[in-house]
BADOKE-140120 format. One record per atom (N, C-alpha, C): residue number from 1; residue in three letters; atom name; x, y, z. Coordinates in Angstrom, 3 decimals. Layout:
<rs>
    n  res  atom         u         v         w
  NUM  ALA    CA         X         Y         Z
...
</rs>
This chain:
<rs>
    n  res  atom         u         v         w
    1  MET     N   -34.125  -119.677    59.806
    1  MET    CA   -35.108  -118.836    59.809
    1  MET     C   -36.325  -119.457    60.198
    2  VAL     N   -37.022  -118.980    61.385
    2  VAL    CA   -38.500  -119.085    61.518
    2  VAL     C   -39.106  -117.818    61.664
    3  LEU     N   -40.541  -118.108    61.638
    3  LEU    CA   -41.532  -116.988    61.742
    3  LEU     C   -41.892  -116.615    62.963
    4  GLY     N   -41.441  -115.598    63.101
    4  GLY    CA   -41.596  -114.901    64.829
    4  GLY     C   -43.155  -114.526    64.904
    5  ASP     N   -43.077  -114.089    66.185
    5  ASP    CA   -45.008  -113.572    66.569
    5  ASP     C   -45.324  -112.636    65.677
    6  GLU     N   -44.474  -111.613    65.165
    6  GLU    CA   -44.796  -110.567    64.553
    6  GLU     C   -45.026  -110.814    62.883
    7  GLY     N   -44.799  -112.173    62.550
    7  GLY    CA   -44.981  -112.458    60.977
    7  GLY     C   -43.717  -112.207    60.352
    8  VAL     N   -42.591  -111.854    61.227
    8  VAL    CA   -41.270  -111.684    60.676
    8  VAL     C   -40.361  -112.632    60.709
    9  LEU     N   -39.586  -113.106    59.687
    9  LEU    CA   -38.561  -113.921    59.818
    9  LEU     C   -37.404  -113.631    60.730
   10  GLU     N   -37.001  -114.531    61.549
   10  GLU    CA   -35.964  -114.484    62.670
   10  GLU     C   -34.805  -115.350    62.299
   11  PRO     N   -33.494  -115.111    62.541
   11  PRO    CA   -32.594  -116.007    62.170
   11  PRO     C   -32.521  -116.987    63.221
   12  VAL     N   -32.053  -118.268    63.097
   12  VAL    CA   -32.147  -119.306    64.336
   12  VAL     C   -30.534  -119.695    64.464
   13  GLY     N   -29.682  -119.037    63.753
   13  GLY    CA   -28.138  -119.282    63.665
   13  GLY     C   -27.487  -118.354    63.007
   14  PRO     N   -26.216  -118.355    63.009
   14  PRO    CA   -25.400  -117.451    62.408
   14  PRO     C   -25.629  -117.006    61.319
   15  ILE     N   -25.690  -115.557    60.883
   15  ILE    CA   -25.915  -115.232    59.822
   15  ILE     C   -24.546  -115.066    58.843
   16  VAL     N   -24.571  -115.419    57.968
   16  VAL    CA   -23.553  -115.772    56.979
   16  VAL     C   -23.750  -114.584    55.766
   17  VAL     N   -22.681  -113.849    55.357
   17  VAL    CA   -22.709  -112.804    54.351
   17  VAL     C   -21.729  -113.249    53.128
   18  VAL     N   -22.320  -113.621    51.913
   18  VAL    CA   -21.923  -114.142    50.891
   18  VAL     C   -21.441  -112.941    49.944
   19  ALA     N   -20.185  -112.751    49.629
   19  ALA    CA   -19.825  -111.745    48.618
   19  ALA     C   -20.292  -112.102    47.400
   20  ALA     N   -20.503  -110.745    46.689
   20  ALA    CA   -21.033  -110.878    45.291
   20  ALA     C   -19.901  -111.304    44.470
   21  PRO     N   -20.241  -112.070    43.221
   21  PRO    CA   -19.273  -112.614    42.364
   21  PRO     C   -18.505  -111.280    41.521
   22  GLN     N   -17.096  -111.794    41.420
   22  GLN    CA   -16.190  -110.707    40.556
   22  GLN     C   -17.075  -110.225    39.393
   23  TRP     N   -17.700  -110.966    38.477
   23  TRP    CA   -18.547  -110.523    37.292
   23  TRP     C   -19.875  -111.114    37.304
   24  SER     N   -20.831  -110.535    36.747
   24  SER    CA   -21.958  -111.081    36.444
   24  SER     C   -22.029  -112.189    35.169
   25  VAL     N   -22.942  -113.055    35.248
   25  VAL    CA   -23.137  -114.013    34.247
   25  VAL     C   -24.493  -113.935    33.817
   26  SER     N   -24.731  -113.635    32.593
   26  SER    CA   -26.410  -113.549    32.125
   26  SER     C   -26.547  -114.194    30.890
   27  LEU     N   -27.491  -114.877    30.787
   27  LEU    CA   -28.171  -115.411    29.634
   27  LEU     C   -29.215  -114.614    28.967
   28  ALA     N   -29.184  -114.462    27.657
   28  ALA    CA   -30.168  -113.882    27.036
   28  ALA     C   -30.729  -115.005    25.779
   29  VAL     N   -32.080  -115.241    26.112
   29  VAL    CA   -32.555  -116.335    25.519
   29  VAL     C   -33.825  -115.891    24.660
   30  ALA     N   -33.649  -116.517    23.285
   30  ALA    CA   -34.672  -116.377    22.451
   30  ALA     C   -36.100  -117.078    22.995
   31  LEU     N   -37.348  -116.189    22.929
   31  LEU    CA   -38.241  -116.933    23.191
   31  LEU     C   -38.541  -118.230    22.415
   32  THR     N   -38.768  -119.574    23.016
   32  THR    CA   -39.292  -120.466    22.459
   32  THR     C   -40.681  -121.136    22.945
   33  LYS     N   -41.173  -122.231    22.128
   33  LYS    CA   -42.490  -122.524    22.453
   33  LYS     C   -42.517  -123.534    23.619
   34  GLY     N   -43.750  -123.187    24.321
   34  GLY    CA   -44.186  -124.334    25.330
   34  GLY     C   -43.631  -124.085    26.740
   35  THR     N   -43.115  -124.869    27.532
   35  THR    CA   -42.488  -124.679    28.918
   35  THR     C   -40.862  -124.614    28.674
   36  LYS     N   -40.407  -124.649    27.574
   36  LYS    CA   -38.734  -124.331    27.596
   36  LYS     C   -38.340  -123.086    28.299
   37  PRO     N   -39.037  -122.071    28.198
   37  PRO    CA   -38.385  -120.930    28.981
   37  PRO     C   -38.417  -121.306    30.419
   38  GLU     N   -39.465  -121.959    31.026
   38  GLU    CA   -39.280  -122.228    32.407
   38  GLU     C   -38.145  -123.302    32.728
   39  LEU     N   -38.008  -124.285    31.810
   39  LEU    CA   -37.000  -125.171    31.918
   39  LEU     C   -35.334  -124.468    32.175
   40  VAL     N   -35.100  -123.481    31.101
   40  VAL    CA   -34.151  -122.727    31.069
   40  VAL     C   -33.900  -121.854    32.439
   41  VAL     N   -35.065  -121.052    32.815
   41  VAL    CA   -34.853  -120.245    33.922
   41  VAL     C   -34.673  -121.211    34.995
   42  GLN     N   -35.219  -122.414    35.203
   42  GLN    CA   -34.981  -123.243    36.326
   42  GLN     C   -33.567  -123.772    36.803
   43  LYS     N   -33.006  -124.215    35.290
   43  LYS    CA   -31.837  -124.668    35.095
   43  LYS     C   -30.808  -123.741    35.373
   44  ALA     N   -30.830  -122.642    34.793
   44  ALA    CA   -29.986  -121.390    34.980
   44  ALA     C   -29.866  -120.788    36.406
   45  THR     N   -31.011  -120.926    37.046
   45  THR    CA   -30.999  -120.760    38.465
   45  THR     C   -30.250  -121.526    39.331
   46  GLU     N   -30.598  -122.945    38.877
   46  GLU    CA   -29.971  -123.822    39.841
   46  GLU     C   -28.180  -123.594    39.705
   47  LEU     N   -28.054  -123.465    38.557
   47  LEU    CA   -26.365  -123.116    38.286
   47  LEU     C   -25.791  -122.187    38.824
   48  GLY     N   -26.859  -121.072    39.034
   48  GLY    CA   -26.246  -119.762    39.847
   48  GLY     C   -26.012  -118.286    38.819
   49  VAL     N   -26.693  -118.294    37.561
   49  VAL    CA   -26.654  -117.040    36.989
   49  VAL     C   -27.181  -116.102    37.719
   50  ASP     N   -26.879  -114.784    37.201
   50  ASP    CA   -27.289  -113.504    37.836
   50  ASP     C   -28.557  -112.994    37.133
   51  SER     N   -28.852  -113.281    35.893
   51  SER    CA   -29.867  -112.684    35.069
   51  SER     C   -30.317  -113.464    33.835
   52  VAL     N   -31.542  -113.713    33.596
   52  VAL    CA   -31.736  -114.367    32.416
   52  VAL     C   -32.752  -113.135    31.635
   53  VAL     N   -32.588  -112.990    30.465
   53  VAL    CA   -33.238  -111.948    29.674
   53  VAL     C   -33.914  -112.844    28.645
   54  ILE     N   -35.028  -112.713    28.375
   54  ILE    CA   -35.941  -113.320    27.428
   54  ILE     C   -36.284  -112.272    26.494
   55  PHE     N   -36.075  -112.642    25.022
   55  PHE    CA   -36.313  -111.669    23.941
   55  PHE     C   -36.716  -112.533    22.672
   56  ALA     N   -37.425  -111.673    21.598
   56  ALA    CA   -37.797  -112.271    20.390
   56  ALA     C   -36.968  -112.056    19.364
   57  ALA     N   -36.306  -113.267    18.991
   57  ALA    CA   -35.502  -113.134    17.907
   57  ALA     C   -36.108  -113.206    16.261
   58  ASP     N   -35.472  -112.619    15.478
   58  ASP    CA   -36.119  -112.359    14.132
   58  ASP     C   -36.762  -113.913    14.071
   59  HIS     N   -36.177  -114.856    13.916
   59  HIS    CA   -36.835  -116.202    13.804
   59  HIS     C   -37.662  -116.863    14.871
   60  SER     N   -37.761  -116.319    15.822
   60  SER    CA   -38.616  -116.857    16.768
   60  SER     C   -39.905  -116.941    16.452
   61  VAL     N   -40.636  -117.982    16.714
   61  VAL    CA   -42.194  -118.424    16.335
   61  VAL     C   -42.902  -117.807    17.387
   62  PRO     N   -42.805  -118.419    18.507
   62  PRO    CA   -43.763  -117.703    19.512
   62  PRO     C   -43.363  -115.987    19.814
   63  ARG     N   -44.552  -115.465    20.061
   63  ARG    CA   -44.463  -113.901    20.745
   63  ARG     C   -45.383  -113.765    21.769
   64  TRP     N   -44.937  -113.030    22.739
   64  TRP    CA   -45.743  -112.765    23.719
   64  TRP     C   -46.676  -111.623    23.742
   65  ALA     N   -47.895  -111.898    23.717
   65  ALA    CA   -48.961  -110.625    23.631
   65  ALA     C   -48.769  -109.792    24.674
   66  PRO     N   -48.753  -108.354    24.593
   66  PRO    CA   -48.508  -107.439    25.630
   66  PRO     C   -49.285  -108.007    27.009
   67  ASP     N   -50.442  -108.437    26.795
   67  ASP    CA   -51.171  -108.856    28.419
   67  ASP     C   -50.718  -110.036    28.811
   68  LYS     N   -49.931  -110.881    27.895
   68  LYS    CA   -49.577  -112.085    28.401
   68  LYS     C   -48.287  -112.292    29.059
   69  GLN     N   -47.644  -111.039    28.548
   69  GLN    CA   -46.332  -110.619    28.897
   69  GLN     C   -45.746  -110.852    30.259
   70  GLN     N   -46.807  -109.955    31.123
   70  GLN    CA   -46.608  -109.628    32.587
   70  GLN     C   -46.867  -111.028    33.183
   71  ARG     N   -47.752  -111.598    32.866
   71  ARG    CA   -48.095  -112.973    33.554
   71  ARG     C   -47.024  -114.050    33.423
   72  SER     N   -46.359  -114.077    32.321
   72  SER    CA   -45.237  -114.987    31.849
   72  SER     C   -44.051  -114.506    32.526
   73  LEU     N   -43.786  -112.963    32.882
   73  LEU    CA   -42.536  -113.068    33.782
   73  LEU     C   -42.997  -113.257    35.221
   74  GLU     N   -43.972  -112.870    35.617
   74  GLU    CA   -44.382  -113.562    36.862
   74  GLU     C   -44.111  -114.871    37.187
   75  ARG     N   -44.480  -115.758    36.290
   75  ARG    CA   -44.554  -117.144    36.300
   75  ARG     C   -42.953  -117.545    36.339
   76  LEU     N   -42.118  -116.831    35.395
   76  LEU    CA   -41.024  -117.062    35.452
   76  LEU     C   -40.182  -116.913    36.692
   77  ALA     N   -40.515  -115.553    37.059
   77  ALA    CA   -39.924  -115.199    38.332
   77  ALA     C   -40.011  -116.181    39.543
   78  ARG     N   -41.424  -116.757    39.370
   78  ARG    CA   -41.748  -117.728    40.644
   78  ARG     C   -41.093  -119.031    40.311
   79  VAL     N   -41.016  -119.416    39.088
   79  VAL    CA   -39.816  -120.713    38.672
   79  VAL     C   -38.431  -120.360    39.134
   80  SER     N   -37.872  -119.152    39.034
   80  SER    CA   -36.663  -118.908    39.694
   80  SER     C   -36.430  -118.779    40.975
   81  ARG     N   -37.481  -118.382    41.796
   81  ARG    CA   -37.495  -118.514    43.276
   81  ARG     C   -37.227  -119.738    43.875
   82  GLU     N   -38.338  -120.487    43.138
   82  GLU    CA   -38.438  -121.941    43.883
   82  GLU     C   -36.943  -122.710    43.579
   83  ALA     N   -36.484  -122.675    42.370
   83  ALA    CA   -35.198  -123.212    42.031
   83  ALA     C   -34.148  -122.497    42.606
   84  ALA     N   -34.189  -121.360    42.948
   84  ALA    CA   -32.953  -120.851    43.998
   84  ALA     C   -32.963  -121.638    45.477
   85  MET     N   -34.347  -121.743    45.878
   85  MET    CA   -34.457  -122.148    47.204
   85  MET     C   -34.010  -123.776    47.157
   86  GLN     N   -34.699  -124.308    46.096
   86  GLN    CA   -34.050  -125.885    46.112
   86  GLN     C   -32.781  -125.925    46.164
   87  SER     N   -32.015  -125.271    45.265
   87  SER    CA   -30.582  -125.366    45.106
   87  SER     C   -30.085  -124.678    46.034
   88  ARG     N   -30.464  -123.877    47.010
   88  ARG    CA   -29.678  -123.109    48.156
   88  ARG     C   -28.750  -122.108    47.653
   89  GLN     N   -29.315  -121.473    46.511
   89  GLN    CA   -28.584  -120.370    46.098
   89  GLN     C   -28.937  -119.155    46.983
   90  VAL     N   -27.771  -118.359    47.175
   90  VAL    CA   -28.401  -117.030    47.905
   90  VAL     C   -28.711  -115.952    47.314
   91  ARG     N   -28.738  -116.030    45.998
   91  ARG    CA   -29.150  -114.946    45.120
   91  ARG     C   -30.290  -115.434    44.073
   92  VAL     N   -31.325  -114.816    43.857
   92  VAL    CA   -32.124  -115.143    42.779
   92  VAL     C   -32.178  -114.167    41.658
   93  PRO     N   -31.796  -114.824    40.513
   93  PRO    CA   -31.585  -113.896    39.197
   93  PRO     C   -32.733  -113.132    39.137
   94  ALA     N   -32.389  -112.136    38.286
   94  ALA    CA   -33.343  -111.125    37.757
   94  ALA     C   -33.951  -111.856    36.418
   95  ILE     N   -35.157  -111.783    36.343
   95  ILE    CA   -35.854  -112.222    35.038
   95  ILE     C   -36.383  -111.122    34.281
   96  MET     N   -35.833  -111.051    32.908
   96  MET    CA   -36.298  -109.545    32.562
   96  MET     C   -36.856  -110.160    30.990
   97  HIS     N   -37.457  -109.163    30.227
   97  HIS    CA   -37.987  -109.274    28.753
   97  HIS     C   -37.599  -107.979    28.045
   98  VAL     N   -37.043  -108.257    27.000
   98  VAL    CA   -36.943  -107.186    26.079
   98  VAL     C   -37.334  -107.701    24.708
   99  ASP     N   -37.706  -106.452    23.627
   99  ASP    CA   -38.122  -106.835    22.674
   99  ASP     C   -37.375  -107.605    21.615
  100  THR     N   -36.159  -107.508    21.378
  100  THR    CA   -35.309  -107.798    20.545
  100  THR     C   -33.922  -108.185    20.878
  101  LEU     N   -32.931  -108.774    20.023
  101  LEU    CA   -31.561  -108.903    20.252
  101  LEU     C   -30.964  -107.509    20.382
  102  ASP     N   -31.361  -106.503    19.404
  102  ASP    CA   -30.893  -105.175    19.566
  102  ASP     C   -31.112  -104.394    20.816
  103  LYS     N   -32.099  -104.714    21.372
  103  LYS    CA   -32.327  -103.932    22.971
  103  LYS     C   -31.497  -104.885    23.825
  104  VAL     N   -31.124  -105.962    23.793
  104  VAL    CA   -30.096  -106.716    24.615
  104  VAL     C   -28.669  -105.999    24.530
  105  VAL     N   -28.333  -105.797    23.467
  105  VAL    CA   -26.915  -105.094    23.051
  105  VAL     C   -27.050  -103.815    23.249
  106  GLU     N   -28.333  -102.919    23.074
  106  GLU    CA   -28.559  -101.578    23.555
  106  GLU     C   -28.286  -101.364    24.955
  107  TYR     N   -28.962  -102.087    25.512
  107  TYR    CA   -29.032  -102.125    27.139
  107  TYR     C   -27.683  -102.384    27.866
  108  HIS     N   -26.928  -103.352    27.242
  108  HIS    CA   -25.614  -103.935    27.661
  108  HIS     C   -24.650  -102.670    27.352
  109  LYS     N   -24.672  -102.072    26.435
  109  LYS    CA   -23.730  -101.069    26.248
  109  LYS     C   -24.064   -99.805    26.960
  110  ASN     N   -25.513   -99.455    27.193
  110  ASN    CA   -25.864   -98.322    28.015
  110  ASN     C   -25.570   -98.720    29.439
  111  ALA     N   -25.489   -99.721    29.853
  111  ALA    CA   -25.302  -100.059    31.357
  111  ALA     C   -23.847   -99.819    31.619
  112  GLU     N   -23.058   -99.906    30.624
  112  GLU    CA   -21.508   -99.977    30.865
  112  GLU     C   -21.196  -101.278    31.777
  113  LEU     N   -21.435  -102.207    31.349
  113  LEU    CA   -21.591  -103.460    32.209
  113  LEU     C   -19.883  -104.059    32.154
  114  GLY     N   -19.136  -103.356    31.371
  114  GLY    CA   -17.578  -103.959    31.493
  114  GLY     C   -17.646  -105.117    30.629
  115  GLY     N   -18.363  -105.650    30.160
  115  GLY    CA   -18.229  -107.046    29.280
  115  GLY     C   -19.041  -106.825    27.864
  116  ARG     N   -19.003  -108.012    27.090
  116  ARG    CA   -19.462  -107.785    25.923
  116  ARG     C   -20.394  -108.876    25.871
  117  VAL     N   -21.466  -108.452    24.844
  117  VAL    CA   -22.433  -109.355    24.386
  117  VAL     C   -21.858  -110.555    23.392
  118  ALA     N   -22.337  -111.885    23.363
  118  ALA    CA   -21.767  -112.639    22.392
  118  ALA     C   -23.004  -113.497    22.234
  119  ILE     N   -22.893  -114.231    20.871
  119  ILE    CA   -24.339  -115.156    20.804
  119  ILE     C   -23.571  -116.618    20.381
  120  ALA     N   -24.293  -117.447    20.690
  120  ALA    CA   -23.655  -118.780    20.363
  120  ALA     C   -24.021  -119.184    19.123
  121  GLN     N   -22.987  -119.290    18.527
  121  GLN    CA   -22.993  -119.702    17.057
  121  GLN     C   -21.968  -120.792    16.664
  122  PHE     N   -22.148  -121.438    15.697
  122  PHE    CA   -20.903  -122.468    15.274
  122  PHE     C   -19.835  -121.596    14.612
  123  GLY     N   -18.856  -122.277    15.056
  123  GLY    CA   -17.389  -121.446    14.470
  123  GLY     C   -16.977  -120.279    15.411
  124  GLY     N   -17.329  -120.141    16.489
  124  GLY    CA   -16.965  -119.177    17.054
  124  GLY     C   -15.767  -119.456    18.307
  125  GLU     N   -15.634  -118.672    19.116
  125  GLU    CA   -14.538  -118.804    20.303
  125  GLU     C   -15.167  -119.377    21.626
  126  PRO     N   -13.952  -119.843    22.454
  126  PRO    CA   -14.381  -120.271    23.653
  126  PRO     C   -15.194  -119.311    24.603
  127  VAL     N   -15.659  -119.482    25.566
  127  VAL    CA   -16.200  -118.356    26.503
  127  VAL     C   -14.941  -117.790    27.179
  128  SER     N   -15.125  -116.627    27.649
  128  SER    CA   -13.820  -116.074    28.157
  128  SER     C   -14.555  -114.962    29.284
  129  PRO     N   -13.819  -114.637    30.144
  129  PRO    CA   -14.606  -113.791    31.425
  129  PRO     C   -14.984  -112.383    30.902
  130  GLU     N   -14.733  -111.876    29.700
  130  GLU    CA   -15.131  -110.760    29.404
  130  GLU     C   -16.853  -111.022    28.647
  131  ASP     N   -16.946  -112.305    28.443
  131  ASP    CA   -18.396  -112.512    28.003
  131  ASP     C   -19.411  -112.428    29.114
  132  GLN     N   -20.072  -111.234    29.684
  132  GLN    CA   -21.098  -111.411    30.478
  132  GLN     C   -22.244  -111.678    30.155
  133  ILE     N   -22.921  -111.811    28.979
  133  ILE    CA   -24.052  -111.910    28.476
  133  ILE     C   -23.871  -112.915    27.214
  134  ILE     N   -24.580  -113.806    27.019
  134  ILE    CA   -24.392  -114.768    25.879
  134  ILE     C   -25.752  -114.932    25.346
  135  ALA     N   -26.235  -114.678    24.364
  135  ALA    CA   -27.525  -114.962    23.834
  135  ALA     C   -27.607  -116.433    22.890
  136  ILE     N   -28.759  -117.059    23.186
  136  ILE    CA   -28.936  -118.118    22.769
  136  ILE     C   -30.158  -117.756    21.684
  137  GLY     N   -29.953  -118.387    20.442
  137  GLY    CA   -30.979  -118.084    19.447
  137  GLY     C   -32.170  -119.133    19.432
  138  PRO     N   -33.196  -118.850    18.647
  138  PRO    CA   -34.435  -119.674    18.681
  138  PRO     C   -33.964  -121.059    17.518
  139  GLU     N   -34.940  -121.754    17.681
  139  GLU    CA   -34.930  -123.088    16.988
  139  GLU     C   -34.744  -122.820    15.549
  140  GLY     N   -35.303  -121.734    14.785
  140  GLY    CA   -34.793  -121.319    13.451
  140  GLY     C   -33.585  -120.793    13.367
  141  GLY     N   -32.653  -120.680    14.172
  141  GLY    CA   -31.393  -119.959    14.327
  141  GLY     C   -31.350  -118.443    13.930
  142  TRP     N   -30.211  -117.911    14.013
  142  TRP    CA   -29.901  -116.498    14.148
  142  TRP     C   -30.035  -115.937    12.649
  143  SER     N   -30.703  -114.955    12.510
  143  SER    CA   -30.758  -114.062    11.184
  143  SER     C   -29.330  -113.579    10.785
  144  ASP     N   -29.220  -113.271     9.662
  144  ASP    CA   -27.806  -112.749     8.812
  144  ASP     C   -27.707  -111.436     9.732
  145  ARG     N   -28.923  -110.671     9.893
  145  ARG    CA   -28.786  -109.504    10.654
  145  ARG     C   -28.476  -109.483    12.149
  146  GLU     N   -28.890  -110.367    12.874
  146  GLU    CA   -28.549  -110.734    14.013
  146  GLU     C   -27.083  -111.153    14.269
  147  ARG     N   -26.628  -112.292    13.566
  147  ARG    CA   -25.227  -112.518    13.330
  147  ARG     C   -24.264  -111.292    13.235
  148  GLY     N   -24.725  -110.324    12.469
  148  GLY    CA   -23.675  -109.459    12.134
  148  GLY     C   -23.970  -107.940    13.243
  149  LEU     N   -24.993  -108.098    13.865
  149  LEU    CA   -25.161  -107.107    15.117
  149  LEU     C   -24.126  -107.486    16.308
  150  VAL     N   -23.806  -108.809    16.204
  150  VAL    CA   -23.257  -109.243    17.512
  150  VAL     C   -22.032  -109.876    17.055
  151  PRO     N   -20.714  -109.067    16.794
  151  PRO    CA   -19.561  -109.640    16.586
  151  PRO     C   -18.774  -111.010    17.315
  152  LYS     N   -19.107  -111.118    18.444
  152  LYS    CA   -18.396  -112.167    18.961
  152  LYS     C   -19.577  -113.497    19.108
  153  HIS     N   -19.112  -114.390    18.514
  153  HIS    CA   -19.588  -115.541    18.432
  153  HIS     C   -18.954  -116.641    19.551
  154  ILE     N   -19.884  -117.402    20.177
  154  ILE    CA   -19.366  -118.439    21.025
  154  ILE     C   -19.901  -119.875    20.642
  155  ASP     N   -18.746  -120.611    20.326
  155  ASP    CA   -18.860  -122.123    19.733
  155  ASP     C   -19.279  -122.906    20.964
  156  LEU     N   -20.335  -123.915    20.648
  156  LEU    CA   -20.611  -124.755    21.717
  156  LEU     C   -20.271  -126.361    21.378
  157  GLY     N   -19.709  -126.367    20.319
  157  GLY    CA   -19.270  -127.926    20.067
  157  GLY     C   -19.896  -128.090    18.587
  158  GLY     N   -19.762  -129.312    18.132
  158  GLY    CA   -19.998  -130.003    16.907
  158  GLY     C   -21.696  -130.430    16.902
  159  SER     N   -22.429  -130.429    17.873
  159  SER    CA   -23.593  -130.945    17.716
  159  SER     C   -24.578  -129.639    17.561
  160  VAL     N   -25.559  -129.784    16.993
  160  VAL    CA   -26.862  -128.756    16.751
  160  VAL     C   -27.621  -129.191    18.269
  161  LEU     N   -27.654  -128.166    19.166
  161  LEU    CA   -28.594  -128.246    20.103
  161  LEU     C   -29.847  -127.536    20.199
  162  ARG     N   -30.781  -128.370    21.007
  162  ARG    CA   -32.258  -127.276    21.143
  162  ARG     C   -31.806  -126.206    21.836
  163  ALA     N   -32.554  -125.054    21.768
  163  ALA    CA   -32.472  -123.893    22.219
  163  ALA     C   -32.129  -123.821    23.964
  164  GLU     N   -33.323  -124.658    24.492
  164  GLU    CA   -33.187  -124.877    25.982
  164  GLU     C   -31.709  -125.702    26.617
  165  THR     N   -31.173  -126.896    25.763
  165  THR    CA   -29.761  -127.417    25.979
  165  THR     C   -28.750  -126.308    25.775
  166  ALA     N   -28.808  -125.446    24.802
  166  ALA    CA   -27.699  -124.748    24.512
  166  ALA     C   -27.818  -123.616    25.494
  167  ALA     N   -28.802  -123.119    26.119
  167  ALA    CA   -28.546  -122.201    26.972
  167  ALA     C   -28.104  -122.713    28.399
  168  ILE     N   -28.446  -123.981    28.866
  168  ILE    CA   -28.148  -124.602    29.837
  168  ILE     C   -26.502  -124.903    29.877
  169  VAL     N   -26.051  -125.428    28.728
  169  VAL    CA   -24.530  -125.551    28.302
  169  VAL     C   -23.911  -124.297    28.555
  170  VAL     N   -24.342  -123.336    28.012
  170  VAL    CA   -23.690  -121.942    27.951
  170  VAL     C   -23.628  -121.365    29.475
  171  ALA     N   -24.681  -121.351    30.236
  171  ALA    CA   -24.716  -121.190    31.639
  171  ALA     C   -23.469  -122.007    32.307
  172  ALA     N   -23.498  -123.248    32.296
  172  ALA    CA   -22.612  -124.105    32.921
  172  ALA     C   -21.070  -123.423    32.731
  173  GLU     N   -20.984  -123.512    31.358
  173  GLU    CA   -19.484  -122.884    30.881
  173  GLU     C   -19.068  -121.593    31.388
  174  MET     N   -20.150  -120.530    31.222
  174  MET    CA   -19.814  -119.312    31.869
  174  MET     C   -19.360  -119.319    33.403
  175  LEU     N   -20.143  -120.010    34.136
  175  LEU    CA   -19.839  -120.127    35.173
  175  LEU     C   -18.685  -121.011    35.687
  176  ARG     N   -18.305  -121.872    35.058
  176  ARG    CA   -16.946  -122.497    35.210
  176  ARG     C   -15.786  -121.542    34.836
  177  VAL     N   -15.992  -120.662    33.843
  177  VAL    CA   -15.062  -119.972    33.555
  177  VAL     C   -15.000  -118.709    34.864
  178  ARG     N   -16.069  -118.230    35.200
  178  ARG    CA   -15.901  -117.467    36.257
  178  ARG     C   -15.357  -117.975    37.534
  179  ASN     N   -15.766  -119.257    37.850
  179  ASN    CA   -15.399  -119.761    39.005
  179  ASN     C   -13.765  -120.144    39.058
  180  LEU     N   -13.300  -120.336    37.488
  180  LEU    CA   -11.817  -120.254    37.516
  180  LEU     C   -10.924  -118.954    37.966
  181  GLY     N   -11.841  -117.840    37.623
  181  GLY    CA   -11.249  -116.500    38.100
  181  GLY     C   -11.083  -116.122    39.508
  182  ARG     N   -11.738  -117.002    40.416
  182  ARG    CA   -11.748  -116.580    41.721
  182  ARG     C   -10.245  -116.465    42.336
</rs>
């Protein structure tokens, strides 16, 4: 693409249409400290996820103030766009914020997305194609209430992973499972 005289991008080669994937791959990530959300969004975008939902878990220490929330989402969207360009992704994932894990579950049910919400938790099952959104907990782990809210638990192995590492592992595994289904 080149910028034409009218300030509009014009193709310089053949236009290629890429079909949408069979099913979506989404992460719900509990709000964490510092630049960890940027790292998760960047790496999840590079891997090819369709959306990242940021939420405050019961044990999340940081909370976004209402005036900071919009700026934070805009910053994460910028990180996602830049990562998509760098990794040559044809789609930029949606970056969203909801208040709690309850809202993630409620939205997923109301949207009738055809899959189910799961959480990363020791002793769970392997990722399957039905798991279209997997939630990653905060540094403090899931509360008993949150573990009870989502019946499907996904096991990530025997190591205790940092939240940002768990998100990257889950994204990679979900995309591996999706790509096997092609």
